[in-house]
N, C-alpha and C positions, 0 to 999 in steps of 0.2 A: 863708438857705438854705431852700428848700422841699423837703420830703421827701415821697415818694409811696409808698403802701403799701396794704395790704388790710385789710378788716374781717374778721378771723379768718384761719385758715390758708388759704393758697392752695389752690385745688382740686387742683392737681397735686402737693401735698405727699406725700412718701413716709413716711407715718406719721400717727398720730392725736394726737400730743402737741403742746403749744404750742411746744416746742423744735424739733420737726421743721418746724413752720410757719415759725418764724423762720429756720431754715436754708434753707428753700426761698425765702423772701423775698430772702435774700442772693444765692442762686444766680440769681435773676431780675433782679438789679441794682436791686431796690427797696430802700427804706431805712427803712421803718417798718411796724409791724403793730399793729392794735388787737385786743386780746384780748376776745372776745365772751362776756362773762359775763352774758348777758341773762336767764338763768334763775336762776343762783346763782353767786356768786363762790366760788372754792376757799378753804378755810380756810387760816389762816396757817401751819399745819404741813404743808400739801400739798407733796410733793416736786416737783410741776410748777413751782412758783414759782422756786426756786433754779436748776432746770434751764433754764428759759426765760431767766433772767438771765445764766447762764453763756454760753448760745448767743448772746444779744443783744450781749454785750460783746466777742465776737470781732471781728476786723477784716475788713471794715468794720462798724462798730457799727450795730445796728438799734435804732431808737427804739421803745419799747413804750408803749402806752396801753391803756386798757380801756373797754369799755362796761358800765356797771353794769346790774343786773337791771331789766327792764321793770316790776317790781312795786314801784315807788316812786311815792308820791303824798303830797306834803307839804301838800296841801290837803284831805285826807280826814278821816275821824273820828279820834279820838285813838289808837285801837288801830292803825289803818293808818299813821298818822304815825310812831308810835314804832317800828313794824316797819320802816318806810321808812328811818328814821334808822340803824338797826342794819345794814340792807342796804348803805347807802352807806358807812358806816364800815367794814364788812367788806371791800368792794371796794377801798377806799382803802388799808386796812392791807395787803391782799394784793398790790396793785399795787406799793406801795413795796418790799415784799420782793422782787418780781420785777424791781426796778430801773426801773420806770416812773414816770410823773408825772401824766399827764392822765387824769382819771376822768370819763367822759361819762355823763350821766344825763338822763332826762326828769323834770321837776320836779313835774308834777301836772296836775290838770284843774279847769276852772272850775265844772262842775256847777251851772249857772244862778246862780252867785254873781257879785257885782260883781268884774270883773277887777282893779280897784285893791285891793280887799280881799284877793283871792286872792294878789296880789303880796306884800302885807304878811305874810300868813300864811306863805307859802313862804319869804320872806326870813328871818323870825324862826326858822323851823324849820331852815333851812340854817345860820344863825348858831349854833344850838345844836349841830349836827353838827360845825362847825368848832371850837367850844369843847371838845367831847368829844375830838376828834382832838388838839387842843393839850394837853389834860390827859393824854393817853396818851403825849405826847412824839413823836408822829408828825410828821415833817417831810418836805419835798421833794415835796409833792403839789400838784396844782392841780385843783380841782373845776370841771367844765365843763358847766353846764346847757346843754341843746341846743335850738336852734330846732326847733319841732315842725311836723308836716305837716298837722294838722287844726285848724280854728278853735276846736274844743271843748277843745283842750289849751292849757295855759299854755305860752308859748314863742314869742311874736312876737319879731321882731328887737329892737324897743325894750325889751321886757321883759327879754330876755336881757342886753342891754347894761346896763340899769339895775341888775339884781340883781348883775351882776359888779362894778359900781362901788360897791355897798353892802356887799359881803361880801369879807373878805380871803381870799387863797389861792383866788380864784375868777376865771375868765375864760370867755368864750363858747366853745361849740362851734357853729360856723356850718354848718348843713346846708343848702346852697344848693338841693338838690332838695326838701327840706321847705318851704323858703320859696316855691318855685315851686308846689308842690301846695297849700299853705295859701292861696295867692292864686288858686286855681282855674285855674291856667294862666298867671298873670301872673308878675311878678318873674323875668324870664328874658331880660333885655337887657343890653347893655353899660352903659346908664344905671343899671339896677337894681343891677348888681354894683358899680359905682362908688359908688352911694348907700350900699350896705352897708358898704363899707370906710371911706368918709368918716364914716358914722355911728359906727362903732367908734372911729375916730381921735378924733372929737369927744368921745365919751363916756368913752373909756378912755385916750386918749393915743396918740401915734405908736408907742410901744413895743409896744402891743397888736398892731399889724400885723406886727411881727417875730416874734411868738410866737402864731400862729394854730393852731387845731385845727379842721379842716374835713372835712365829708362831701360826697361827690358821687356821683351815679349817675343813670341815667335813671329816670323815675318815671311811673307811671300815677296819674291823679287824677280826681276828680269834683268837682262844686260843693261837696261836703262835705270835700274835701281828699284826702290821700294814700290810695292803694289798695295799690300794691306797687311794688317796685323793678324797673327794666327795664335791659336792655343799652343802653349809651349811644347807639349808632348806630341803635337801634330806638325811640328816644324823641325828643321835641322839645326836650330839654335842650340849651341852647346852650353846651356845655362849652368849645368853642374860644374863644368870646368871653370866658367866665369866665377861662380860663387866660391870655388876653392881658391882661386887667385885673390879674390877680394878678402877672403879670410887670411890667407898667407901674408898679404900686405897690410893687414889690420886697417882696411879702409873704413872710414866712418862717414856718416851723413845719412842720406835718404836714397832708397831704391824704390822707384815707382813702377808698378806693373801696368802695362798697357794692353795686355792680352784680352781677347773677347771673353775669356773665362776669368774675369777681373780679380775678384777676391780669391777664387780657387787657386789661380796660379801665383798670386801674391803669397798665399799661405804655403803653397808648395815650395816656393823658394825660401821662405822664412824657415820652414821646418828642415829643409835640407841643409841650409846654412848652419842652423843651431846644432845639427848632429855632427858637423865636421869637427 
């Protein structure tokens, strides 16, 4: 089953809380929501977490995930790395309390370092995060390193598949719009979408296709990569071809819309997919 939802509370939500966003997602007939903790995750004692969980568990159930803070870099200096570890642990701990599972994050930057060396550094630091989470007894989570929109950022398709194969409790977050921007306007055809899914299947097994976490929006880009998100119909993103490929390959999981027209484009994609 493929679920469609929004990156954060729908624009039309009646209230400012996560729970009100979840309630609006349900009213719109959407089935998932990503909590946007991109500046700071709430603490584990925050009342917003059990409130979001109670709302999400109503019928029909809404699947919750989160995007951890942007201030994560597992390939920086030691002070930055240690702070990054604690930020990802905090987001994971809080999401589990809220009843969610998938924790999306950007893993780091190359900073003129050898990409292969950067991969090793990020992998080892991510393994340390997983070890700390295990030592705390935290279960039921999946860390989702995301494909990134600029060539200066760690997060090519191959890197994300590889690190997911090397770290337990880890799987990709595939941002198709980021892949498109990272390629300077490429990676936007039926062939490219099929290549993405077949690469995931080859690297992680067929079961990975039944448990995907994806981001889609229109996107503006330059030769240096991503600039900003756009409304789907005002962009060159071939989302209809993507949805057809997801249907053909029976991809399951969650598809999160990051468009400025948040719920509008989420429903647009849901409706088109359901008509295929």
